[in-house]
N, C-alpha and C positions, 0 to 999 in steps of 0.2 A: 752755725752748727757746732755743738761741743766737740772738741777734738782730743781732750785729755781727761783722764780719770785718776783718782787716788790709787786705784788698784791696777798695777801693771798687767796682771793676768786678765782682768776685765778688758783692758784696752787691747790686749793681744787677741782676745776672743772676738771683739767687735771688728778688728781689722781682718781677721780670718773670715768672718761672716760676710763682710763687705766684698772681699776678694772673691769669695765663692759665688755670691750673687752676680757679680760682674762677669765672671766666667760663664755662668749659666746664661746670662743675657747675650753674651757674644755668641754662644752656641745657637741661641734662638735666631739671632740676626743671620747667621751663616745658613741655618736650616731654611729660613724663608727665602733667602737669595738663591740657594741651590734648587729649591722646589720650583721656583718661578723659571729658572733657567731650563730645568727639565721639561716644564710645561710648554715653553715656547719652542724648544727644539724637538719636542715629541720623543724625548729620550726616557722611556718608561724605566729603563735599567738604572737610571740615576736615583731612583727612589730608595735603593739599598743604602746609599750614603746618608740620605735624609733619615732613613729608619734607624741607622746606627747613631746619628746625632740625637734622635728622639729618645732612644734608650738611655743615653747619657744624661739628657735633660731630666728624664724621669728619676734617675739616680740622684741628680743634683737636688731635685725637690725633696726627696726623702732625707738626704744628708743635711740639707739646710734646715728642714723642720726639726730634725733631731738636735742640731747645734743650738737653734733658737730656744727650744724647750729646756735644754741643759742650762743655758745662760739664765733664762728666767727663773729656774729653780735654784740656782746657786747664787745669783747676784741680786735678785729681787730689785730690779731697776725701777726708777721713777722718772717722771717728766719726759724729756726728750728721748732718753735711752729706751724707755718703755714704749714710746710711740714708734721708735725706729725698729724695735724688735717685732712689734705687732704688725707693722707695715711689711716687714720682711716675710712674715708668714703669708700675708695676702699676696704680695708681689710674686712670690715663687709659684703660687697657684696659677696666676695669670701667665707667667712665663711657660709653665708646663703646658698650658692649653694652647699657647702660641705654637709650641713645638708640635702639638697634635694637628693644628690647622695646616702647618707647613707640610707635614706628612700626608695629609689629605690632598693637598695641592699636587704633590709629587705623584701620588697614586692616580691622578687624573691625566698624567702625561701619556699621550699616545699619538701615534701617527694618524692623520686623517686627511682625506681629500676634500672634506667639506669646506664651506665658506664661513662657518660661524666664527671661528677664531680670528680670521682676517677681518671680518665685518666689524668687530668691536675691539680690535687690537689697540687702537689709540686710546680708547676709554679705559681699557684694562691696564695698559701700561701706566697711564696716569694714576689710576686707582692704586696699583701696586706700589708705585713710587711714593705716593702720599702715605699709605699704610706703613711702609718701611721707614719713612721719615718720622712718622709719629712714634714708632717703636724706638728708634734711635734717639730721638729727642727726649722721650720719657725716661729712658735709662740714663741719659746725660743729666737730666734734672735730678734723678735720684742720687747720682754720684756727687753732684755739686750742691745738693740741697736747695735747688732753685725753684721756689714755689711760683714765682712770677712767670717763668718760662713754661712751667707745668700747666699753667692756666691756658697758655697759647696752644698747647697740645690738645686740650679739651675742645677748643673752638675749631680745630682742624677736622674733627670727627664729622661735622656736618658736610664738609666737602667730599669726604669719602662716601657718605650716605647718598649724596647727589649722583656721584659717579655710578654707584651700585644701582640706583633707580634707573638711570639712563641705559645701563647695560641690560637690565631686566626687560625694559620696554622694547629695546631693539631686538633682543633675542626672542621674545615672545612673538613679535611680528614676523621675524625670520622663520621660526619653526612652524608657524601657522601656514606659511607659504611654501616651505621646503621641507616636507616630511622626511625626506631621505637624510637630511642633515640634523635631525632631532638628536641622535646620540651625541654628536659633537657639541650641539647647542646646549645640551644638558650639562656636559662637562664644563663648558664655559660658565654657565650659570652657577654651578657649584663652586668653581674657583673664585668667582666674584663674591660669593657668599663667604667663603673662607677668608678672603682678604678683608671683607667687612668686619668679620669677627676678630681678626688680628688688630684692626683699628680700634675695636671696642675694648680689647684687652689692654692696648696701649693707653687708651683713655682711663681705664681703671688704674693703671700704674701711675698716671699723672695725678689722679685724684688721691691716691695713696701718698704720693710725695707731698701734696699740699697738706694733708692731715699730719704727716710726719713732721713737717717744718713748722706749721702754724697751729696745729691742733684743730683745724677747721674741717668739718665733714661736709664736703661740697657735692656729695652724690645727690642726684636729682635736683641740682641747683644751677643748671646751665643758664637760665634767664638772669639770675643774680650775677653770675660770673661775667656775662656779656655786658652788663651795665657798669661794671667796676673798671 
């Protein structure tokens, strides 16, 4: 990855942009972690902290968009720098949506005497851990410009999808037999869906990293990736 430029101002702007993206990513990771903690503990009040993080994440998106557009207008970058900037625009959109999904999870936190949450706890814990790992690794790949590791993030998405399918099947069977537990069952299904979307956004970030580093557009090319 290029690390120096003839213009010191340009280099400073790129460092500022990178730092801002990393701070936004850290807030997203924190938000997801807090939302899951709230869900497992049934602490609906914890959603306020996640909501505050989401508001900051929204501001991050707007600030980063403005900074990228300013750099594009003033510096007219080419090659890697241009790919980095266009990647930043896409990446912050995915991060903002991850913040939204975390807030959605936190809003499903509520005390319940039903069995639904316990019934799929193991699958949901595994799914949450894998989605969080995908997000963490995708952001690391962005920082390090590591396209090879980004490819591994893409391949992890299938595992999350399998967990989601297993949870959906078990919940469908449970709610059909235990109508009184349908409200909690629906909350569990929604949380699983939000986690699946977080994994999808992490996948998008990994794809964007590969484009940034190599200039390869690997969207819709999972089969080709698996064979390389």
